[in-house]
C-alpha positions in Angstrom: 77.5 5.8 31.5 77.0 3.1 28.8 73.3 2.5 27.6 71.9 -0.9 26.7 69.5 1.0 24.4 72.3 1.4 21.9 72.6 -2.4 21.8 69.0 -2.8 20.8 69.3 0.1 18.3 72.2 -1.8 16.7 70.1 -4.9 16.7 67.4 -3.3 14.6 70.1 -2.4 12.1 71.3 -6.0 12.0 67.7 -7.2 11.5 66.8 -4.6 8.8 70.0 -5.2 6.7 69.7 -8.9 7.1 66.1 -8.7 5.6 67.5 -6.5 2.8 70.0 -9.3 2.0 67.0 -11.7 1.9 65.4 -9.5 -0.8 68.6 -9.0 -2.7 69.4 -12.7 -2.6 65.9 -13.5 -3.9 66.3 -11.1 -6.8 69.7 -12.5 -7.7 68.4 -16.1 -7.5 65.6 -15.2 -10.0 67.8 -13.4 -12.5 67.0 -16.0 -15.1 63.4 -16.6 -14.0 60.9 -15.9 -16.9 59.1 -12.6 -16.5 60.3 -12.2 -12.8 59.7 -8.8 -11.3 62.4 -7.7 -8.9 61.7 -6.3 -5.3 63.4 -3.7 -3.2 63.2 -3.1 0.6 62.6 0.3 2.1 63.5 1.3 5.6 61.9 3.7 8.1 63.1 5.0 11.5 61.5 3.5 14.5 59.7 5.7 17.0 61.9 8.0 19.0 62.4 8.7 22.7 61.3 12.3 23.4 63.5 14.3 25.8 61.6 17.5 24.8 59.0 18.4 22.3 60.5 21.9 22.0 59.0 25.3 22.8 57.6 28.1 20.8 59.3 31.5 20.6 58.4 34.3 23.1 58.9 38.0 23.3 62.0 37.4 25.5 63.6 34.4 23.8 63.5 32.2 20.7 61.9 28.8 20.6 63.6 25.4 21.0 63.5 22.4 18.8 62.4 18.9 19.9 65.0 16.8 21.6 64.6 13.2 20.4 66.7 10.1 20.4 65.9 7.5 17.8 65.5 3.9 18.7 66.6 2.2 15.5 65.3 1.2 12.1 62.4 -0.9 10.9 61.3 -2.4 7.6 58.8 0.0 6.0 57.9 -2.5 3.3 58.9 -3.9 -0.1 58.1 -2.5 -3.5 57.8 -4.7 -6.7 59.3 -3.3 -9.9 56.6 -4.1 -12.6 58.6 -2.6 -15.5 58.8 -4.9 -18.5 61.8 -7.1 -18.9 63.6 -7.5 -22.2 62.0 -9.9 -24.7 64.0 -13.0 -25.8 63.1 -14.7 -29.1 62.6 -18.5 -28.8 61.3 -19.4 -32.2 58.5 -21.5 -30.7 55.1 -19.9 -31.5 53.6 -21.4 -28.4 55.7 -19.0 -26.3 54.1 -15.6 -25.7 55.4 -12.4 -24.3 53.5 -9.2 -23.4 54.9 -5.8 -24.7 52.9 -3.6 -22.3 51.3 -3.6 -18.9 48.8 -6.5 -19.2 49.0 -10.0 -17.5 47.8 -13.3 -18.8 44.7 -14.9 -17.0 45.1 -18.5 -15.9 42.8 -20.8 -13.9 43.7 -23.5 -11.4 40.5 -25.2 -10.7 38.1 -22.5 -9.7 40.8 -20.1 -8.6 42.0 -17.4 -11.0 45.6 -16.1 -11.1 47.6 -13.7 -13.3 51.1 -14.1 -14.8 53.6 -12.5 -17.1 55.2 -15.8 -17.9 54.1 -17.0 -21.3 55.9 -20.3 -21.6 52.7 -22.1 -22.6 52.3 -25.6 -23.8 49.4 -28.0 -24.5 48.3 -30.7 -22.1 46.9 -34.2 -23.0 43.5 -32.6 -23.5 44.9 -29.9 -25.8 44.4 -27.1 -23.2 47.0 -24.3 -23.3 48.6 -24.5 -19.9 51.5 -22.9 -17.9 54.5 -24.9 -16.7 52.7 -25.7 -13.5 49.4 -26.7 -15.2 47.2 -23.6 -14.9 44.9 -23.2 -18.0 45.2 -20.1 -20.1 42.0 -18.1 -20.4 40.6 -16.3 -23.4 37.7 -16.2 -25.9 36.5 -19.2 -27.7 34.9 -19.6 -31.2 31.5 -20.7 -32.5 30.8 -23.3 -35.2 31.7 -20.7 -37.9 35.1 -19.8 -36.4 33.9 -16.5 -35.1 35.4 -15.2 -31.9 32.8 -15.3 -29.1 33.7 -12.3 -27.0 32.5 -11.5 -23.4 32.8 -15.1 -22.0 36.1 -16.4 -20.8 36.9 -20.0 -21.3 39.9 -22.4 -21.2 41.7 -22.0 -24.5 41.7 -25.4 -26.2 43.6 -25.9 -29.5 43.1 -29.5 -30.7 46.1 -29.8 -33.0 45.8 -33.0 -35.0 42.1 -33.4 -34.1 40.2 -30.3 -35.3 39.0 -30.8 -38.9 37.7 -28.3 -41.4 35.7 -28.7 -44.5 33.7 -26.0 -46.3 31.3 -26.2 -49.2 32.0 -24.2 -52.3 29.8 -21.1 -52.7 31.7 -19.3 -55.5 33.8 -20.2 -58.5 35.5 -17.5 -60.6 36.4 -17.9 -64.3 38.7 -16.2 -66.7 39.4 -16.7 -70.3 38.4 -15.7 -73.8 35.7 -17.2 -76.0 36.9 -17.1 -79.6 34.5 -15.3 -82.0 36.8 -15.5 -85.0 35.0 -18.5 -86.6 32.3 -19.2 -89.1 31.3 -22.5 -87.6 28.3 -21.0 -86.0 26.5 -20.9 -89.4 26.6 -24.7 -89.6 26.7 -25.5 -85.8 24.8 -28.6 -85.0 24.7 -31.5 -82.5 25.5 -35.1 -83.0 22.7 -37.3 -84.5 22.0 -41.0 -84.1 19.2 -43.2 -85.2 18.3 -46.7 -83.9 16.5 -49.6 -85.6 12.7 -49.4 -85.4 11.1 -50.8 -82.3 7.9 -52.8 -82.4 5.8 -54.1 -79.5 4.8 -57.7 -79.1 1.7 -57.1 -81.3 4.0 -56.0 -84.2 2.8 -52.4 -83.9 5.4 -49.6 -83.9 6.4 -48.7 -80.4 5.4 -45.3 -78.9 6.4 -43.4 -75.8 3.6 -45.1 -73.9 4.7 -48.6 -74.8 6.0 -50.6 -71.9 9.6 -51.7 -72.1 8.5 -55.2 -71.2 6.3 -55.2 -74.3 9.1 -54.5 -76.7 9.4 -57.2 -79.3 12.6 -59.2 -79.5 13.5 -59.2 -83.3 15.9 -62.1 -82.8 13.1 -64.4 -81.7 10.0 -65.5 -83.7 6.6 -65.3 -82.3 6.5 -61.8 -81.0 8.3 -62.5 -77.8 9.3 -59.8 -75.3 12.8 -58.5 -75.3 12.9 -57.3 -71.7 11.6 -58.7 -68.4 11.0 -57.1 -65.1 14.2 -56.9 -63.0 16.5 -56.5 -66.0 18.4 -53.2 -66.6 19.4 -51.0 -69.5 23.0 -49.7 -69.2 24.8 -46.9 -70.8 28.5 -47.8 -70.6 31.4 -46.6 -72.8 29.7 -43.6 -74.3 31.9 -40.5 -74.8 31.2 -36.8 -75.2 33.9 -34.8 -76.8 36.5 -37.5 -75.9 35.4 -37.6 -72.3 33.9 -40.7 -70.8 30.2 -40.4 -70.0 29.5 -41.8 -66.5 28.0 -45.3 -66.4 24.2 -45.2 -65.9 21.5 -47.9 -65.4 17.8 -47.9 -65.8 15.9 -50.5 -63.7 13.1 -52.1 -65.7 9.9 -52.5 -63.7 6.4 -53.5 -64.7 5.5 -49.8 -65.4 8.7 -48.7 -67.2 7.8 -47.2 -70.6 9.7 -46.2 -73.7 9.3 -42.6 -72.6 11.1 -43.4 -69.4 13.9 -44.9 -71.5 14.1 -41.7 -73.6 14.3 -39.6 -70.4 17.0 -42.0 -69.2 19.0 -41.3 -72.4 18.6 -37.6 -72.0 19.8 -37.7 -68.4 22.7 -40.1 -68.8 24.0 -38.4 -72.0 23.4 -34.9 -70.7 21.0 -33.9 -73.5 18.9 -30.9 -72.6 15.8 -30.3 -74.6 15.0 -27.3 -72.4 17.9 -25.5 -74.0 15.9 -24.9 -77.1 16.4 -25.7 -80.8 20.0 -25.9 -82.2 20.9 -23.5 -85.0 20.1 -26.3 -87.5 16.5 -26.3 -86.1 16.7 -29.7 -84.3 16.1 -29.9 -80.6 18.6 -31.8 -78.4 17.2 -35.0 -76.9 16.0 -38.5 -77.6 12.6 -38.9 -79.4 10.6 -41.6 -81.0 8.7 -41.2 -84.2 5.5 -42.8 -85.5 7.5 -45.6 -87.1 9.1 -46.5 -83.8 12.5 -45.1 -84.7 14.4 -43.5 -81.9 16.5 -40.5 -82.8 19.1 -38.8 -80.6 20.2 -35.2 -81.2 23.1 -34.0 -79.1 24.0 -30.5 -77.8 25.8 -28.2 -80.2 29.6 -27.6 -80.1 32.5 -29.9 -81.0 33.2 -30.7 -77.3 29.7 -32.0 -77.1 30.1 -34.5 -79.9 28.7 -37.9 -78.8 30.2 -41.2 -79.5 27.9 -44.2 -79.2 29.4 -47.5 -80.2 27.3 -50.6 -80.9 28.1 -51.8 -77.3 27.4 -48.5 -75.6 23.8 -49.4 -74.7 23.4 -52.9 -73.2 20.8 -55.2 -71.8 21.7 -56.6 -68.4 20.2 -59.5 -66.5 18.9 -59.0 -62.9 22.3 -60.1 -61.7 24.1 -57.5 -63.8 25.3 -59.9 -66.6 25.4 -58.4 -70.1 22.8 -60.2 -72.2 22.7 -58.3 -75.5 23.1 -54.9 -77.3 19.6 -54.4 -78.5 20.0 -50.7 -79.4 22.5 -50.3 -82.2 22.9 -46.6 -83.0 23.9 -45.3 -86.4 25.6 -41.9 -86.6 24.0 -39.5 -89.1 25.8 -36.2 -88.1 28.8 -35.1 -86.1 28.6 -32.1 -83.7 30.5 -29.0 -84.5 30.7 -25.4 -83.5 33.2 -23.2 -81.6 33.2 -24.5 -78.1 35.4 -25.0 -75.0 35.0 -27.2 -71.9 36.6 -26.8 -68.5 36.4 -29.3 -65.7 36.7 -28.0 -62.1 36.4 -29.4 -58.7 33.9 -28.0 -56.1 33.4 -29.2 -52.5 30.2 -30.1 -50.7 29.6 -29.4 -47.0 31.5 -32.6 -46.0 34.6 -31.6 -48.1 34.0 -34.3 -50.8 35.1 -33.5 -54.3 32.4 -32.8 -56.8 33.6 -32.7 -60.4 31.8 -30.2 -62.6 32.0 -29.7 -66.4 31.3 -26.2 -67.8 30.9 -26.1 -71.6 30.6 -22.8 -73.6 29.4 -23.0 -77.2 29.0 -20.1 -79.7 25.3 -20.2 -80.5 24.7 -16.9 -82.3 26.7 -14.1 -83.8 24.8 -11.0 -84.8 26.4 -8.0 -86.6 26.4 -4.9 -84.5 25.1 -6.5 -81.3 27.8 -9.0 -80.3 27.6 -12.8 -79.7 25.6 -15.2 -77.7 27.1 -18.3 -76.1 25.3 -21.2 -74.7 26.5 -22.8 -71.6 26.0 -26.4 -70.3 26.9 -27.4 -66.8 27.1 -31.2 -66.0 28.3 -33.3 -63.1 28.7 -37.0 -62.9 28.8 -36.7 -59.1 25.1 -35.5 -58.9 22.7 -37.9 -57.2 21.0 -40.3 -59.5 21.8 -40.7 -63.2 21.0 -37.2 -64.4 24.3 -35.5 -65.2 22.6 -32.2 -66.2 23.0 -29.4 -63.7 22.1 -26.3 -65.7 22.1 -24.6 -69.1 21.4 -21.2 -70.6 22.9 -18.5 -72.6 25.2 -15.5 -72.0 25.3 -12.5 -74.3 28.4 -10.5 -75.0 28.5 -7.0 -76.5 30.6 -5.7 -79.4 33.5 -5.1 -77.0 33.5 -8.7 -75.9 32.1 -7.9 -72.5 29.3 -9.8 -70.8 26.1 -7.8 -71.1 24.6 -9.3 -67.9 27.6 -10.3 -65.7 25.4 -11.5 -62.9 26.6 -14.8 -61.2 25.0 -18.0 -62.5 23.6 -20.0 -59.6 24.2 -23.8 -59.9 22.6 -26.4 -57.7 23.7 -30.1 -57.6 21.6 -32.8 -56.0 23.7 -34.5 -53.3 21.0 -36.7 -51.9 22.5 -39.9 -50.3 26.0 -38.4 -49.9 25.5 -37.3 -46.3 26.3 -33.7 -47.3 23.9 -30.8 -47.4 21.6 -31.1 -50.4 21.2 -29.4 -52.8 24.7 -28.1 -53.1 24.5 -24.5 -54.4 27.2 -22.2 -55.7 27.7 -19.3 -58.1 29.7 -19.1 -61.3 31.3 -15.7 -61.8 32.4 -14.6 -65.3 33.2 -11.1 -64.3 35.0 -10.1 -61.1 37.7 -7.6 -60.1 40.4 -10.2 -60.5 39.1 -12.4 -63.4 37.0 -11.8 -66.5 35.6 -13.9 -69.3 35.6 -12.1 -72.7 34.3 -12.9 -76.2 37.0 -11.6 -78.6 38.5 -12.8 -81.8 41.3 -15.3 -81.1 42.8 -18.5 -82.4 40.8 -20.7 -80.1 38.6 -20.4 -77.0 40.1 -20.8 -73.5 38.4 -21.0 -70.1 39.7 -21.7 -66.6 38.6 -21.5 -63.0 40.9 -19.2 -61.2 39.3 -19.4 -57.7 36.9 -21.5 -55.7 36.4 -21.0 -52.0 35.5 -24.5 -51.0 37.9 -26.8 -49.1 38.4 -30.5 -48.7 38.7 -31.9 -45.2 41.8 -30.6 -43.5 43.4 -31.2 -40.1 44.7 -28.5 -37.8 48.5 -28.7 -38.0 49.7 -25.7 -36.0 48.7 -22.3 -34.7 50.2 -18.9 -34.0 49.1 -15.9 -31.9 48.9 -12.4 -33.4 49.5 -9.1 -31.7 45.8 -8.8 -30.9 45.8 -12.2 -29.2 43.9 -13.9 -32.0 45.0 -17.5 -32.4 45.1 -18.5 -36.0 45.1 -22.2 -36.9 46.8 -23.6 -40.0 45.1 -26.6 -41.6 46.6 -29.3 -43.8 44.3 -28.2 -46.7 46.0 -24.8 -46.8 43.2 -22.9 -45.0 43.6 -20.8 -41.9 40.9 -20.0 -39.4 40.6 -18.3 -36.1 40.5 -20.8 -33.3 40.5 -18.5 -30.2 41.8 -15.3 -28.7 44.1 -14.6 -25.7 42.9 -11.8 -23.4 44.9 -9.8 -20.9 44.1 -8.2 -17.5 45.3 -4.7 -16.5 45.4 -3.5 -12.9 45.4 0.1 -11.7 48.0 -0.9 -9.1 49.9 -4.0 -10.2 52.3 -3.6 -7.3 49.4 -4.5 -5.1 49.2 -8.1 -6.5 50.1 -10.9 -4.1 53.0 -13.2 -5.3 52.0 -16.8 -4.6 55.0 -18.4 -6.3 55.4 -20.2 -9.7 55.3 -16.8 -11.5 51.7 -16.4 -10.4 50.0 -13.4 -8.8 46.6 -13.2 -7.0 44.4 -10.2 -6.5 45.4 -8.2 -3.4 43.5 -5.8 -1.3 45.3 -2.8 -2.9 45.7 -4.1 -6.5 42.3 -2.9 -7.7 39.8 -4.8 -9.9 41.3 -6.2 -13.1 40.1 -4.8 -16.5 39.9 -7.7 -18.9 40.3 -6.8 -22.6 41.8 -8.1 -25.8 45.5 -7.2 -26.4 46.2 -3.8 -27.9 43.1 -2.3 -26.2 42.7 -0.3 -23.0 46.4 -0.1 -22.4 46.9 -3.9 -22.0 49.8 -4.0 -24.5 50.4 -6.4 -27.5 51.2 -10.0 -27.7 54.6 -11.1 -29.2 54.5 -14.7 -30.4 57.6 -16.9 -30.3 59.2 -14.9 -27.5 59.5 -14.8 -23.7 59.9 -11.9 -21.3 63.1 -12.1 -19.3 63.6 -11.1 -15.6 63.9 -7.4 -15.0 66.6 -7.9 -12.3 69.5 -5.5 -12.7 72.5 -7.4 -11.4 74.8 -4.4 -11.2 72.2 -2.6 -9.0 71.7 -5.7 -6.9 75.5 -6.0 -6.2 75.7 -2.4 -5.1 72.7 -2.9 -2.9 74.4 -6.0 -1.4 77.5 -4.0 -0.6 75.5 -1.3 1.1 73.5 -3.9 3.1 76.7 -5.6 4.1 78.2 -2.3 5.2 75.1 -1.4 7.2 75.1 -4.8 8.9 78.8 -4.4 9.8 78.3 -0.9 11.1 75.3 -2.0 13.3 77.4 -4.8 14.7 80.1 -2.3 15.6 77.6 -0.3 17.6 76.8 -3.4 19.6 80.5 -4.3 20.3 81.3 -0.7 21.2 78.4 -0.6 23.6 79.6 -3.9 25.1 83.1 -2.4 25.7 81.6 0.5 27.5 79.5 -1.7 29.7 82.6 -3.8 30.5 84.5 -0.7 31.6 81.6 0.3 33.8 81.6 -3.0 35.5 85.4 -2.7 36.0 84.8 0.4 38.2 83.0 -1.8 40.7 85.9 -4.2 41.3 
């Protein structure tokens, strides 16, 4: 007779195939979802009704198999396909895709999630976030732009806000110093003399004479030329055609003529410590027994001084020009093979510091090479002293520097707000640039590289295959500003889908291994791309046909059983 059990068996088929259509429909609906991972449903037979469990063979007969009638189908479970989808180029470097098995780490409050969707953008606080606002995790940087590994943090890229400035530590030079000249035999510095100075007692002035005791020759009666509060200004002087920075000496009750001579040496860049010139005279300002001030300049044509009658002035306490009491008379012009190069270095705040490097042929000895004297000056040094450094460099008979060690230069930046002193090296011999001393038509010198930078603003960033985020600054520099990390699970199918392309750790997913991309099997990062859904539409349509067929067949079982029951009931009429 008809069995109602068959109806319930058909019902299980209807339920199972209907759930299959749910899974297929979800896959098809997410065919365009970024980094979506498709699912499939698996069936299993339900428990069976046992008519007999069978019997074992005997000597007289063979054994029998179990007699069982199945009671339908049940859903065994779903399986997620974690194979990678194809990558689609977007051209936006903020989009990231993973070529491998890793997942991005994101935080929502204190809860951590994992995702394959790399459609990241920045929020109002410059955090890198997902479409739904979760913050991307990774490694940050220290003050020197070094990646700080081991500690995960919200990746924050302050485009338009992060600023970079670095002090110069190295300047490389190239060029050739012309040795094909005879000027060294007559090389000398500029020479000037001033009218004799007397004090108010009519005695010749000396270095110890107070400036306020200098006699004013324009007034009778031995009256003082200067008073406390006035200033002496150097303004309009030139060195080798280049303007000398304006400098002022404040006159106090203790200011002496020796202080004035030191002021001239500092403001005009005269360096007595460099030693005597080839003509036997030592650079610097001096005063003789007759009260006559003499100025001897540094050797080299580019060090030739020009001091007009108005170059040294007397100023009132309010800065008004009163007179030109020091009228220099030129007695010699500087000469000698020389070259000057002006370059820009940067202090720790990124401020420009202009520096002059002058090279002058000081000595040429047959069979041993040449010796060149260098002068380093900067009008951006603190105070009035433009002198930064001086010395000599010897070249052999092949035109190569005998001691190519870097020259360390320090510049006083007191009062600028930057680190002081500013220190950097001048390199005359390096793998990419060399200064030689060979015969030529003229000397040439140029700075080919300096590693300091002015202030720059972070304009944009990109992510490399290893997850390192590189920022591009407006001053042309690039620096690491963070690193994206990835998580790898031993069983990614065990992750729990919580929606919005996010997964949470599940009981069977295992513990995540967090590591930089390209390590521990996490895969590599592809910038400017997104991972597409891995749904196979053709397969889903086939599965949909099979589920529809299974559903129709199960419904036929129910209708057939119903017909049999109706026939059975008809027998009782």
